[in-house]
Residue frames as a rotation matrix with the C-alpha (Angstrom) as fourth column:
UNK 1
-0.261 -0.595 -0.760 -8.55
0.926 -0.378 -0.022 -23.91
-0.274 -0.709 0.650 37.87
UNK 2
0.786 0.602 -0.141 -9.74
0.555 -0.788 -0.267 -20.31
-0.272 0.132 -0.953 37.96
UNK 3
0.020 -0.773 0.635 -7.58
0.845 -0.326 -0.424 -17.96
0.534 0.545 0.646 35.84
UNK 4
-0.397 -0.309 -0.864 -6.11
0.819 -0.544 -0.182 -14.95
-0.414 -0.780 0.469 37.53
UNK 5
0.614 0.612 0.498 -7.73
0.756 -0.638 -0.147 -11.57
0.228 0.467 -0.855 37.21
UNK 6
-0.312 -0.778 0.546 -5.81
0.534 -0.618 -0.577 -8.22
0.786 0.112 0.608 36.99
UNK 7
-0.443 0.071 -0.894 -5.64
0.829 -0.347 -0.439 -5.90
-0.341 -0.935 0.094 39.93
UNK 8
0.075 0.579 0.812 -8.29
0.753 -0.567 0.335 -3.43
0.654 0.586 -0.478 39.13
UNK 9
-0.666 -0.473 -0.578 -6.77
0.740 -0.516 -0.431 -0.44
-0.095 -0.714 0.693 40.89
UNK 10
0.476 0.846 -0.238 -9.01
0.793 -0.531 -0.300 2.58
-0.380 -0.046 -0.924 41.66
UNK 11
0.643 -0.224 0.732 -8.33
0.515 -0.581 -0.630 5.88
0.567 0.782 -0.258 40.05
UNK 12
0.866 -0.349 0.358 -6.66
-0.497 -0.672 0.549 7.32
0.049 -0.653 -0.756 43.13
UNK 13
0.484 -0.702 0.522 -4.15
0.086 0.631 0.771 4.39
-0.871 -0.328 0.366 43.22
UNK 14
0.485 -0.277 0.829 -3.52
0.873 0.206 -0.442 4.79
-0.048 0.939 0.342 39.48
UNK 15
0.809 -0.096 0.580 -2.85
0.089 -0.955 -0.283 8.42
0.581 0.281 -0.764 39.75
UNK 16
0.801 -0.502 0.326 -0.63
-0.477 -0.205 0.855 7.94
-0.362 -0.840 -0.404 42.84
UNK 17
0.435 -0.651 0.622 1.44
0.512 0.747 0.425 5.28
-0.741 0.134 0.658 40.96
UNK 18
0.537 -0.213 0.817 1.85
0.754 -0.314 -0.577 7.57
0.379 0.925 -0.008 37.88
UNK 19
0.885 -0.172 0.432 2.87
-0.299 -0.922 0.244 10.46
0.356 -0.345 -0.868 40.19
UNK 20
0.664 -0.645 0.378 5.43
-0.194 0.340 0.920 8.29
-0.722 -0.685 0.101 41.95
UNK 21
0.426 -0.522 0.739 6.90
0.841 0.530 -0.110 7.27
-0.335 0.668 0.664 38.60
UNK 22
0.514 -0.169 0.841 7.23
0.532 -0.706 -0.467 10.81
0.673 0.687 -0.273 37.29
UNK 23
0.761 -0.126 0.637 8.36
-0.398 -0.865 0.304 12.39
0.513 -0.485 -0.709 40.61
UNK 24
0.059 -0.983 0.174 11.22
-0.794 -0.152 -0.589 10.18
0.605 -0.103 -0.790 41.55
UNK 25
0.731 0.272 0.626 10.20
-0.639 0.595 0.487 7.11
-0.240 -0.756 0.609 43.53
UNK 26
0.922 -0.254 0.292 12.46
0.317 0.928 -0.195 4.78
-0.222 0.272 0.936 41.42
UNK 27
0.626 -0.715 0.311 15.42
0.084 -0.334 -0.939 7.09
0.775 0.614 -0.149 40.87
UNK 28
0.048 -0.710 -0.702 18.58
0.898 0.339 -0.282 7.23
0.438 -0.617 0.654 42.82
UNK 29
-0.961 -0.206 -0.183 18.28
0.260 -0.899 -0.354 11.01
-0.091 -0.387 0.917 43.11
UNK 30
-0.221 0.963 -0.156 14.93
0.739 0.061 -0.671 12.43
-0.636 -0.264 -0.725 43.91
UNK 31
-0.711 -0.293 -0.639 14.63
-0.146 -0.828 0.541 14.24
-0.688 0.478 0.547 40.60
UNK 32
0.368 0.929 -0.049 11.67
-0.336 0.083 -0.938 12.66
-0.867 0.362 0.342 38.80
UNK 33
0.747 -0.099 0.657 11.88
0.614 0.479 -0.627 11.75
-0.253 0.872 0.419 35.11
UNK 34
0.463 -0.704 -0.539 15.29
-0.410 -0.709 0.574 12.88
-0.786 -0.045 -0.617 33.78
UNK 35
0.833 -0.098 -0.545 17.00
-0.522 0.188 -0.832 12.56
0.183 0.977 0.105 30.40
UNK 36
-0.171 -0.984 -0.051 20.11
-0.855 0.174 -0.489 11.14
0.490 -0.040 -0.871 32.21
UNK 37
-0.105 0.136 0.985 18.33
-0.803 0.572 -0.165 8.52
-0.586 -0.809 0.049 34.31
UNK 38
-0.890 -0.410 0.198 18.41
-0.247 0.799 0.548 4.95
-0.383 0.439 -0.813 33.11
UNK 39
-0.185 0.910 0.372 14.71
0.483 0.414 -0.772 4.73
-0.856 0.036 -0.516 32.65
UNK 40
0.381 0.310 -0.871 15.02
-0.485 -0.735 -0.474 7.26
-0.787 0.603 -0.129 29.85
UNK 41
-0.753 -0.657 0.041 16.85
-0.350 0.453 0.820 4.57
-0.557 0.603 -0.571 27.87
UNK 42
-0.230 0.759 0.609 13.37
0.715 0.556 -0.424 3.39
-0.661 0.338 -0.671 26.88
UNK 43
0.563 0.470 -0.680 12.65
0.034 -0.835 -0.549 6.83
-0.826 0.286 -0.486 25.38
UNK 44
-0.119 -0.728 -0.676 15.78
-0.763 -0.368 0.531 6.82
-0.635 0.579 -0.512 23.24
UNK 45
-0.866 -0.201 0.458 15.25
0.042 0.883 0.467 3.27
-0.498 0.424 -0.756 22.04
UNK 46
-0.023 0.935 0.353 11.56
0.750 0.250 -0.612 3.74
-0.660 0.250 -0.708 21.27
UNK 47
0.420 0.035 -0.907 12.29
-0.368 -0.907 -0.205 7.14
-0.829 0.420 -0.368 19.49
UNK 48
-0.496 -0.830 -0.256 14.86
-0.598 0.112 0.794 5.42
-0.630 0.547 -0.552 17.36
UNK 49
-0.827 0.215 0.519 12.74
0.433 0.833 0.345 2.46
-0.358 0.510 -0.782 16.02
UNK 50
0.201 0.979 0.021 9.56
0.736 -0.137 -0.664 4.52
-0.647 0.149 -0.748 15.74
UNK 51
0.087 -0.223 -0.971 11.38
-0.224 -0.954 0.199 7.31
-0.971 0.200 -0.133 14.00
UNK 52
-0.888 -0.455 0.067 11.83
-0.040 0.222 0.974 5.33
-0.458 0.863 -0.215 10.75
UNK 53
-0.067 0.912 -0.404 8.95
-0.872 -0.251 -0.420 6.04
-0.485 0.324 0.812 8.29
UNK 54
0.516 0.167 -0.840 9.93
-0.618 0.752 -0.231 3.13
0.593 0.638 0.491 6.19
UNK 55
0.688 -0.166 0.707 10.63
-0.607 0.403 0.685 0.41
-0.398 -0.900 0.177 8.81
UNK 56
0.931 -0.339 0.136 12.57
0.356 0.755 -0.550 -1.63
0.084 0.561 0.824 6.29
UNK 57
0.434 -0.778 0.454 15.37
-0.272 -0.593 -0.758 0.99
0.859 0.205 -0.469 6.66
UNK 58
0.799 -0.125 0.589 15.92
-0.592 0.012 0.806 -0.22
-0.108 -0.992 -0.064 10.26
UNK 59
0.539 -0.577 0.614 18.00
0.202 0.796 0.571 -3.14
-0.818 -0.184 0.545 8.97
UNK 60
0.967 -0.250 0.038 19.53
-0.041 -0.303 -0.952 -1.26
0.250 0.920 -0.303 6.01
UNK 61
0.348 -0.900 -0.264 23.35
0.826 0.427 -0.369 -1.76
0.444 -0.090 0.891 5.81
UNK 62
-0.334 -0.467 0.819 23.77
0.105 -0.882 -0.460 1.95
0.937 -0.067 0.344 6.80
UNK 63
0.078 0.518 0.852 21.57
-0.782 -0.499 0.374 1.50
0.619 -0.695 0.366 9.89
UNK 64
0.578 0.329 -0.747 21.95
0.041 0.903 0.428 -2.10
0.815 -0.278 0.508 11.19
UNK 65
-0.386 -0.752 -0.534 24.85
0.632 0.206 -0.747 -1.50
0.672 -0.626 0.396 13.52
UNK 66
-0.792 0.222 0.568 23.09
-0.431 -0.862 -0.265 1.52
0.431 -0.455 0.779 15.01
UNK 67
0.260 0.960 -0.106 19.91
-0.634 0.253 0.731 -0.52
0.728 -0.123 0.675 15.39
UNK 68
0.308 -0.200 -0.930 21.69
0.450 0.892 -0.043 -3.29
0.838 -0.405 0.365 17.15
UNK 69
-0.758 -0.652 0.027 23.42
0.352 -0.443 -0.825 -0.70
0.549 -0.616 0.565 19.46
UNK 70
-0.452 0.650 0.611 20.19
-0.675 -0.697 0.242 0.97
0.583 -0.303 0.754 20.35
UNK 71
0.539 0.732 -0.417 18.44
-0.392 0.656 0.645 -2.25
0.746 -0.184 0.640 21.23
UNK 72
0.140 -0.582 -0.801 21.46
0.588 0.700 -0.405 -3.73
0.796 -0.415 0.441 23.11
UNK 73
-0.813 -0.551 0.186 22.05
0.167 -0.527 -0.833 -0.77
0.557 -0.647 0.521 25.23
UNK 74
-0.101 0.886 0.452 18.42
-0.824 -0.329 0.461 -0.35
0.558 -0.326 0.763 26.13
UNK 75
0.644 0.379 -0.665 18.34
-0.056 0.890 0.453 -3.92
0.763 -0.254 0.594 27.29
UNK 76
-0.263 -0.803 -0.535 21.56
0.686 0.234 -0.689 -3.58
0.678 -0.548 0.490 29.31
UNK 77
-0.820 -0.107 0.563 20.33
-0.230 -0.839 -0.494 -0.42
0.525 -0.534 0.663 30.90
UNK 78
0.179 0.931 0.318 16.96
-0.885 0.011 0.465 -1.99
0.429 -0.365 0.826 31.80
UNK 79
-0.062 -0.242 0.968 18.80
-0.885 0.462 0.059 -4.83
-0.461 -0.854 -0.242 33.63
UNK 80
0.857 0.505 -0.103 18.53
-0.496 0.754 -0.431 -7.62
-0.140 0.420 0.897 31.01
UNK 81
0.268 -0.810 -0.522 22.25
-0.430 0.385 -0.817 -8.43
0.862 0.443 -0.246 30.99
UNK 82
-0.265 -0.330 0.906 22.33
-0.964 0.089 -0.249 -9.34
0.001 -0.940 -0.342 34.69
UNK 83
-0.452 -0.012 0.892 22.79
-0.307 0.941 -0.143 -13.14
-0.837 -0.338 -0.429 35.08
UNK 84
0.678 0.734 -0.041 21.80
-0.253 0.180 -0.951 -13.51
-0.691 0.655 0.308 31.36
UNK 85
0.261 -0.527 0.809 23.19
0.759 0.630 0.165 -15.25
-0.596 0.571 0.565 28.40
UNK 86
0.893 0.090 0.442 23.12
0.373 -0.699 -0.610 -11.78
0.253 0.710 -0.657 26.64
UNK 87
0.774 -0.626 -0.096 26.15
-0.347 -0.547 0.762 -10.86
-0.530 -0.556 -0.640 28.67
UNK 88
-0.084 -0.806 0.585 28.22
0.230 0.556 0.799 -13.29
-0.969 0.202 0.139 26.50
UNK 89
0.346 0.339 0.875 26.90
0.910 0.105 -0.401 -11.81
-0.228 0.935 -0.272 23.16
UNK 90
-0.790 -0.560 -0.252 28.18
0.424 -0.794 0.435 -8.98
-0.443 0.237 0.864 20.94
UNK 91
-0.286 0.712 -0.642 25.94
-0.481 -0.686 -0.546 -6.44
-0.829 0.153 0.539 19.24
UNK 92
-0.674 -0.005 -0.739 26.04
-0.726 0.194 0.660 -8.57
0.140 0.981 -0.134 16.08
UNK 93
-0.923 0.379 0.068 23.99
0.329 0.867 -0.374 -11.16
-0.201 -0.323 -0.925 17.85
UNK 94
-0.233 0.888 -0.397 20.91
0.104 -0.383 -0.918 -8.77
-0.967 -0.255 -0.003 17.39
UNK 95
-0.804 -0.121 -0.582 21.10
-0.494 -0.408 0.768 -8.60
-0.330 0.905 0.268 13.65
UNK 96
-0.855 0.515 -0.060 18.61
0.339 0.643 0.687 -11.39
0.392 0.567 -0.725 12.86
UNK 97
-0.254 0.760 -0.598 16.19
0.875 -0.084 -0.478 -9.87
-0.413 -0.644 -0.644 15.46
UNK 98
-0.402 0.006 -0.916 16.60
-0.121 -0.992 0.046 -6.32
-0.908 0.129 0.400 13.96
UNK 99
-0.957 0.003 -0.291 15.96
-0.291 0.045 0.956 -7.69
0.016 0.999 -0.043 10.51
UNK 100
-0.594 0.770 -0.233 12.82
0.772 0.627 0.104 -9.45
0.226 -0.118 -0.967 11.82
UNK 101
-0.171 0.463 -0.870 11.61
0.551 -0.687 -0.474 -6.14
-0.817 -0.560 -0.137 13.37
UNK 102
-0.663 -0.175 -0.728 12.21
-0.337 -0.798 0.500 -4.26
-0.668 0.577 0.470 10.24
UNK 103
-0.913 0.327 -0.246 9.83
-0.102 0.400 0.911 -6.69
0.396 0.856 -0.332 8.32
UNK 104
-0.633 0.748 -0.200 6.91
0.588 0.296 -0.753 -6.43
-0.504 -0.594 -0.627 10.62
UNK 105
-0.262 0.574 0.775 3.86
0.848 -0.246 0.469 -5.29
0.460 0.781 -0.423 8.74
UNK 106
-0.704 -0.059 0.708 2.79
-0.015 -0.995 -0.097 -1.67
0.710 -0.079 0.700 9.16
UNK 107
0.267 0.924 0.273 -0.41
-0.346 -0.173 0.922 -2.50
0.900 -0.340 0.273 11.04
UNK 108
0.323 -0.270 -0.907 1.63
0.788 0.608 0.099 -4.35
0.525 -0.747 0.409 13.75
UNK 109
-0.695 -0.711 0.108 3.36
0.570 -0.636 -0.521 -1.05
0.439 -0.301 0.847 14.51
UNK 110
-0.535 0.545 0.645 0.02
-0.431 -0.833 0.346 0.49
0.726 -0.093 0.681 15.25
UNK 111
0.213 0.581 -0.786 -1.15
0.446 0.657 0.607 -2.08
0.869 -0.480 -0.119 17.85
UNK 112
-0.767 -0.301 0.566 -1.76
-0.401 -0.464 -0.790 -0.58
0.501 -0.833 0.235 21.34
UNK 113
-0.920 0.390 0.030 -3.97
0.217 0.574 -0.790 -1.58
-0.325 -0.720 -0.613 24.26
UNK 114
-0.382 0.822 -0.422 -6.94
-0.585 -0.569 -0.578 0.33
-0.716 0.026 0.698 22.79
UNK 115
0.330 0.438 -0.837 -7.06
-0.932 0.294 -0.213 -2.08
0.153 0.850 0.505 19.83
UNK 116
-0.761 -0.468 0.449 -6.31
-0.571 0.811 -0.123 -5.32
-0.307 -0.351 -0.885 21.56
UNK 117
0.335 0.882 -0.331 -8.65
-0.942 0.321 -0.099 -7.29
0.018 0.345 0.938 19.28
UNK 118
0.695 -0.071 0.716 -8.57
-0.193 0.940 0.281 -11.02
-0.693 -0.334 0.639 19.13
UNK 119
0.870 -0.413 0.271 -6.56
0.398 0.262 -0.879 -10.81
0.292 0.872 0.392 15.90
UNK 120
0.419 -0.742 0.523 -4.06
-0.410 -0.668 -0.620 -8.44
0.810 0.045 -0.584 17.39
UNK 121
0.515 -0.237 0.823 -3.69
-0.776 0.279 0.566 -10.39
-0.364 -0.930 -0.040 20.54
UNK 122
0.814 -0.223 0.537 -2.64
0.304 0.950 -0.067 -13.43
-0.495 0.218 0.841 18.42
UNK 123
0.690 -0.624 0.367 -0.24
0.207 -0.315 -0.926 -11.20
0.693 0.715 -0.089 16.48
UNK 124
0.426 -0.508 0.749 1.39
-0.827 -0.554 0.095 -10.03
0.367 -0.659 -0.656 19.74
UNK 125
0.587 -0.168 0.792 1.64
-0.456 0.740 0.494 -13.55
-0.669 -0.651 0.358 21.11
UNK 126
0.892 -0.244 0.381 3.14
0.446 0.617 -0.648 -14.80
-0.077 0.748 0.659 17.80
UNK 127
0.580 -0.658 0.481 5.57
-0.237 -0.701 -0.673 -12.01
0.780 0.276 -0.562 17.71
UNK 128
0.510 -0.330 0.794 6.63
-0.843 -0.006 0.539 -12.99
-0.173 -0.944 -0.281 21.29
UNK 129
0.778 -0.101 0.620 7.21
0.088 0.995 0.051 -16.63
-0.622 0.015 0.783 20.08
UNK 130
0.826 -0.454 0.333 9.29
0.394 0.042 -0.918 -15.46
0.403 0.890 0.214 17.08
UNK 131
0.520 -0.637 0.569 11.48
-0.692 -0.705 -0.156 -13.29
0.501 -0.313 -0.807 19.28
UNK 132
0.579 -0.271 0.769 12.18
-0.543 0.575 0.612 -16.29
-0.608 -0.772 0.186 21.55
UNK 133
0.794 -0.226 0.564 13.20
0.484 0.798 -0.361 -18.36
-0.368 0.559 0.743 18.58
UNK 134
0.794 -0.482 0.369 15.39
0.037 -0.569 -0.822 -15.55
0.606 0.666 -0.434 17.24
UNK 135
0.363 -0.605 0.709 17.20
-0.882 -0.468 0.053 -15.34
0.300 -0.644 -0.704 20.45
UNK 136
-0.569 -0.676 -0.468 17.71
-0.550 0.736 -0.394 -19.03
0.611 0.033 -0.791 20.79
UNK 137
0.276 0.860 -0.430 14.77
-0.143 0.479 0.866 -20.06
0.950 -0.177 0.256 22.92
UNK 138
0.225 -0.259 -0.939 16.86
0.827 0.560 0.044 -21.49
0.514 -0.787 0.340 25.85
UNK 139
-0.481 -0.466 -0.743 17.07
0.831 -0.513 -0.216 -18.82
-0.280 -0.721 0.633 28.68
UNK 140
-0.828 0.236 0.508 14.72
0.100 -0.831 0.548 -16.45
0.551 0.504 0.664 26.85
UNK 141
-0.668 0.610 -0.426 12.13
0.617 0.134 -0.775 -15.26
-0.416 -0.781 -0.466 29.41
UNK 142
0.301 0.887 0.351 8.86
0.941 -0.336 0.041 -13.44
0.155 0.318 -0.935 29.06
UNK 143
0.538 -0.171 -0.826 10.60
0.382 -0.824 0.419 -10.47
-0.751 -0.541 -0.378 30.73
UNK 144
-0.521 -0.843 -0.135 13.16
0.163 -0.254 0.953 -10.23
-0.838 0.475 0.270 28.03
UNK 145
-0.556 0.409 0.724 10.69
0.830 0.220 0.513 -10.79
0.050 0.885 -0.462 25.17
UNK 146
0.471 0.881 0.045 8.26
0.878 -0.473 0.076 -8.12
0.089 0.004 -0.996 26.41
UNK 147
0.290 -0.455 -0.842 10.93
0.292 -0.796 0.530 -5.62
-0.911 -0.400 -0.099 27.24
UNK 148
-0.791 -0.491 0.365 12.00
0.430 -0.022 0.903 -5.86
-0.435 0.871 0.228 23.56
UNK 149
-0.290 0.753 0.590 8.44
0.885 -0.024 0.465 -5.46
0.365 0.657 -0.660 22.32
UNK 150
0.591 0.463 -0.661 7.93
0.711 -0.686 0.154 -2.51
-0.382 -0.561 -0.734 24.69
UNK 151
-0.014 -0.741 -0.671 11.16
0.209 -0.659 0.723 -0.72
-0.978 -0.131 0.164 23.76
UNK 152
-0.899 -0.345 0.270 10.70
0.286 0.005 0.958 -1.18
-0.332 0.939 0.094 19.97
UNK 153
-0.577 0.761 0.297 6.92
0.504 0.046 0.863 -1.24
0.642 0.648 -0.410 19.36
UNK 154
-0.925 0.207 0.319 5.45
-0.371 -0.674 -0.638 0.05
0.083 -0.709 0.700 22.65
UNK 155
-0.256 0.890 -0.376 2.61
-0.621 0.146 0.770 -2.37
0.740 0.431 0.516 22.25
UNK 156
0.566 0.417 -0.711 2.82
0.356 0.654 0.667 -4.47
0.743 -0.631 0.222 25.57
UNK 157
0.721 -0.341 0.603 3.91
-0.687 -0.463 0.560 -3.80
0.089 -0.818 -0.568 29.07
UNK 158
-0.258 -0.858 -0.444 7.23
-0.536 0.509 -0.673 -5.46
0.804 0.064 -0.591 30.20
UNK 159
0.799 0.550 -0.244 6.37
-0.172 0.598 0.783 -8.55
0.576 -0.583 0.572 32.29
UNK 160
-0.424 -0.906 -0.019 9.19
-0.205 0.116 -0.972 -8.05
0.882 -0.408 -0.235 34.83
UNK 161
-0.602 0.119 -0.790 8.94
0.695 0.565 -0.444 -8.97
0.394 -0.816 -0.423 38.52
UNK 162
-0.866 0.315 -0.389 7.44
0.067 -0.697 -0.714 -5.62
-0.496 -0.644 0.582 39.62
UNK 163
-0.611 0.687 -0.394 4.90
-0.748 -0.337 0.572 -5.51
0.260 0.644 0.719 36.85
UNK 164
-0.403 0.371 -0.836 3.82
0.045 0.921 0.387 -9.03
0.914 0.118 -0.388 37.74
UNK 165
-0.732 0.030 -0.681 3.55
0.681 0.069 -0.729 -8.22
0.025 -0.997 -0.071 41.43
UNK 166
-0.869 0.345 -0.356 1.59
-0.211 -0.908 -0.362 -5.10
-0.448 -0.239 0.861 40.75
UNK 167
-0.465 0.689 -0.556 -0.78
-0.855 -0.187 0.484 -6.51
0.229 0.701 0.676 38.13
UNK 168
0.049 0.334 0.941 -1.26
-0.502 0.823 -0.267 -10.17
-0.864 -0.459 0.208 39.32
UNK 169
0.927 0.218 -0.306 -0.50
-0.373 0.432 -0.821 -11.24
-0.047 0.875 0.481 35.78
UNK 170
0.393 -0.808 0.440 2.38
-0.276 0.353 0.894 -13.77
-0.877 -0.472 -0.084 35.78
UNK 171
-0.283 -0.492 0.824 2.65
0.552 0.619 0.559 -14.93
-0.784 0.613 0.096 32.23
UNK 172
-0.511 0.083 -0.855 2.81
-0.613 -0.732 0.296 -13.20
-0.602 0.676 0.425 28.88
UNK 173
-0.820 0.366 0.440 -0.18
0.534 0.766 0.359 -14.93
-0.205 0.529 -0.823 27.10
UNK 174
-0.626 0.604 0.493 -3.51
0.257 -0.437 0.862 -14.01
0.736 0.667 0.118 25.56
UNK 175
0.299 0.694 -0.654 -5.38
0.851 0.116 0.512 -14.24
0.431 -0.710 -0.557 28.95
UNK 176
-0.176 -0.470 -0.865 -3.02
0.849 -0.517 0.108 -11.65
-0.498 -0.715 0.490 30.45
UNK 177
-0.969 -0.154 0.193 -3.34
0.241 -0.765 0.597 -9.32
0.055 0.625 0.779 27.49
UNK 178
-0.199 0.971 0.131 -7.17
0.472 -0.022 0.881 -9.67
0.859 0.237 -0.454 27.70
UNK 179
0.350 0.245 -0.904 -6.98
0.937 -0.097 0.336 -8.64
-0.005 -0.965 -0.263 31.38
UNK 180
-0.637 -0.570 -0.519 -4.80
0.535 -0.812 0.234 -5.65
-0.555 -0.128 0.822 30.55
UNK 181
-0.791 0.444 0.422 -7.44
0.215 -0.443 0.870 -4.63
0.573 0.779 0.255 28.01
UNK 182
0.258 0.865 -0.430 -10.10
0.786 0.070 0.614 -4.95
0.561 -0.497 -0.662 30.73
UNK 183
-0.013 -0.321 -0.947 -8.07
0.869 -0.472 0.149 -2.73
-0.495 -0.821 0.285 32.97
UNK 184
-0.919 -0.375 0.123 -7.63
0.376 -0.737 0.562 -0.20
-0.120 0.563 0.818 30.12
UNK 185
-0.416 0.854 0.311 -11.41
0.441 -0.110 0.891 -0.14
0.796 0.508 -0.331 29.37
UNK 186
0.375 0.527 -0.763 -12.18
0.907 -0.038 0.420 0.49
0.192 -0.849 -0.492 33.02
UNK 187
0.293 -0.372 -0.881 -9.65
0.469 -0.747 0.471 3.36
-0.833 -0.551 -0.044 33.19
UNK 188
0.251 -0.132 0.959 -9.61
0.968 0.008 -0.252 4.63
0.025 0.991 0.130 29.66
UNK 189
0.896 0.253 0.364 -9.86
0.287 -0.957 -0.044 8.24
0.337 0.144 -0.930 30.41
UNK 190
0.834 -0.552 -0.009 -6.93
-0.294 -0.457 0.840 8.54
-0.467 -0.698 -0.543 32.76
UNK 191
0.120 -0.827 0.549 -4.59
0.444 0.539 0.716 6.28
-0.888 0.158 0.432 30.74
UNK 192
0.407 0.106 0.907 -5.49
0.905 -0.184 -0.384 7.90
0.127 0.977 -0.171 27.40
UNK 193
0.972 -0.025 0.235 -4.91
-0.047 -0.995 0.089 11.41
0.232 -0.097 -0.968 28.94
UNK 194
0.596 -0.802 0.033 -1.55
-0.275 -0.166 0.947 10.52
-0.754 -0.574 -0.319 30.52
UNK 195
0.032 -0.617 0.786 -0.26
0.758 0.527 0.384 8.80
-0.651 0.584 0.485 27.33
UNK 196
0.636 0.186 0.749 -1.09
0.670 -0.615 -0.416 11.95
0.384 0.766 -0.516 25.43
UNK 197
0.982 -0.174 0.080 0.64
-0.189 -0.830 0.524 14.10
-0.025 -0.529 -0.848 28.12
UNK 198
0.428 -0.881 0.204 3.93
-0.141 0.158 0.977 12.28
-0.893 -0.447 -0.057 28.58
UNK 199
0.902 -0.264 -0.342 6.36
-0.390 -0.159 -0.907 12.85
0.185 0.951 -0.247 25.78
UNK 200
0.696 -0.716 -0.057 9.65
0.715 0.684 0.142 10.87
-0.063 -0.139 0.988 25.30
UNK 201
0.476 -0.640 -0.603 12.90
-0.128 -0.729 0.672 12.66
-0.870 -0.243 -0.429 25.82
UNK 202
0.968 -0.251 0.003 14.91
0.018 0.058 -0.998 13.36
0.251 0.966 0.061 22.68
UNK 203
0.474 -0.857 -0.203 18.49
0.871 0.424 0.247 12.53
-0.126 -0.294 0.947 22.70
UNK 204
-0.486 -0.580 0.654 19.60
0.662 -0.733 -0.157 15.86
0.570 0.357 0.740 21.16
UNK 205
-0.393 0.329 0.859 18.96
-0.327 -0.923 0.203 18.45
0.859 -0.201 0.470 23.75
UNK 206
-0.878 -0.036 -0.477 17.58
0.353 0.623 -0.698 16.06
0.323 -0.781 -0.534 26.37
UNK 207
-0.742 0.669 0.047 14.15
-0.599 -0.629 -0.496 17.71
-0.302 -0.396 0.867 26.29
UNK 208
-0.208 0.779 0.591 10.70
0.333 0.625 -0.706 16.16
-0.920 0.050 -0.389 25.86
UNK 209
-0.968 -0.227 -0.106 9.72
-0.038 -0.286 0.957 16.01
-0.248 0.931 0.269 22.20
UNK 210
-0.371 0.874 -0.314 6.64
-0.925 -0.317 0.210 15.27
0.084 0.368 0.926 20.17
UNK 211
-0.412 0.159 -0.897 6.47
-0.229 0.935 0.271 11.52
0.882 0.317 -0.349 20.55
UNK 212
0.161 0.630 0.759 3.91
-0.932 -0.156 0.327 10.33
0.325 -0.760 0.562 23.10
UNK 213
-0.810 -0.308 0.499 4.05
-0.494 0.818 -0.296 7.33
-0.317 -0.487 -0.814 25.34
UNK 214
-0.548 0.646 -0.531 1.80
-0.218 0.503 0.836 4.51
0.807 0.574 -0.135 24.30
UNK 215
0.379 0.735 0.563 -1.10
-0.824 -0.008 0.567 3.34
0.421 -0.679 0.602 26.50
UNK 216
0.741 -0.199 -0.641 0.74
0.322 0.943 0.079 0.02
0.589 -0.265 0.763 27.03
UNK 217
-0.373 -0.928 0.017 3.72
0.425 -0.187 -0.886 1.98
0.825 -0.323 0.464 28.37
UNK 218
-0.328 0.338 0.882 1.46
-0.747 -0.664 -0.023 3.93
0.578 -0.667 0.470 30.75
UNK 219
0.793 0.609 -0.017 0.06
-0.477 0.638 0.604 0.64
0.379 -0.471 0.797 32.06
UNK 220
0.297 -0.814 -0.500 3.54
0.549 0.574 -0.608 -0.72
0.781 -0.094 0.617 32.36
UNK 221
-0.595 -0.503 0.627 4.35
-0.134 -0.707 -0.694 2.29
0.792 -0.497 0.354 34.65
UNK 222
0.156 0.784 0.601 1.23
-0.819 -0.238 0.523 1.90
0.553 -0.574 0.604 36.70
UNK 223
0.942 0.284 -0.177 1.79
-0.165 0.854 0.494 -1.66
0.291 -0.437 0.851 37.63
UNK 224
0.102 -0.972 -0.213 5.53
0.447 0.237 -0.862 -1.45
0.888 -0.007 0.459 37.83
UNK 225
-0.518 -0.279 0.809 5.19
-0.464 -0.703 -0.539 1.12
0.718 -0.655 0.235 40.57
UNK 226
0.524 0.768 0.369 2.39
-0.770 0.242 0.590 -0.79
0.364 -0.593 0.718 42.19
UNK 227
0.779 -0.265 -0.569 4.69
0.315 0.949 -0.011 -3.89
0.542 -0.171 0.823 42.38
UNK 228
-0.267 -0.937 0.227 7.61
0.282 -0.301 -0.911 -1.74
0.922 -0.179 0.345 43.57
UNK 229
-0.247 0.269 0.931 5.57
-0.822 -0.567 -0.054 -0.33
0.514 -0.778 0.362 46.37
UNK 230
0.820 0.554 -0.143 4.23
-0.427 0.759 0.491 -3.82
0.381 -0.342 0.859 47.26
UNK 231
0.428 -0.737 -0.522 7.83
0.492 0.675 -0.549 -5.21
0.758 -0.022 0.652 47.40
UNK 232
-0.497 -0.629 0.598 9.06
-0.108 -0.639 -0.762 -2.37
0.861 -0.443 0.249 49.61
UNK 233
0.211 0.699 0.683 6.11
-0.886 -0.159 0.436 -2.83
0.413 -0.697 0.586 52.04
UNK 234
0.884 0.143 -0.446 6.92
-0.024 0.965 0.263 -6.49
0.468 -0.222 0.856 52.39
């Protein structure tokens, strides 16, 4: 059986999708990216976890509750509590996962689409499997796993329904990640430039700060909007 190939959008389609994301297509008010919009929950979660120089401090007794709160609220804001077993859990449920995150080796935190080597792809897939086990395996979807990895590490797109529809990639596995790397290599200039340009909102002040979006996050936006448009057209 022939494996699926990623939708190789042309530069005009890519730019159009990115413009749509930034200018308000998916917001209830036509205001574009905004610090109060729910999609900014990614920014605050990502800033929090990336902000620790010593990642072991993420699970320190002084930080563990805050770490669980950041992760839990981001997942809730991004729709992962809807019809999910997570709705029945308290923030303490996330402690083992937060401890696992804090112990990830430094080079894992540096993985982005531009360095999707064979070794790094295996690390990403293994991390996904570990997260599934941490959360109890049953009822843990690729969507949940990849939203966690995106919000904390920024190293993979979130495999939700819109991303899948837009990209033609249905499953979080090595083949899909290889296809994402293929898409990046073909459109490296525009993705690299946009990743450098878009800065995360900082919680204090609500303004864009110094932290850039990752390339995986840019690809997530491109195909999320592509899938959103496809769904609306249907």
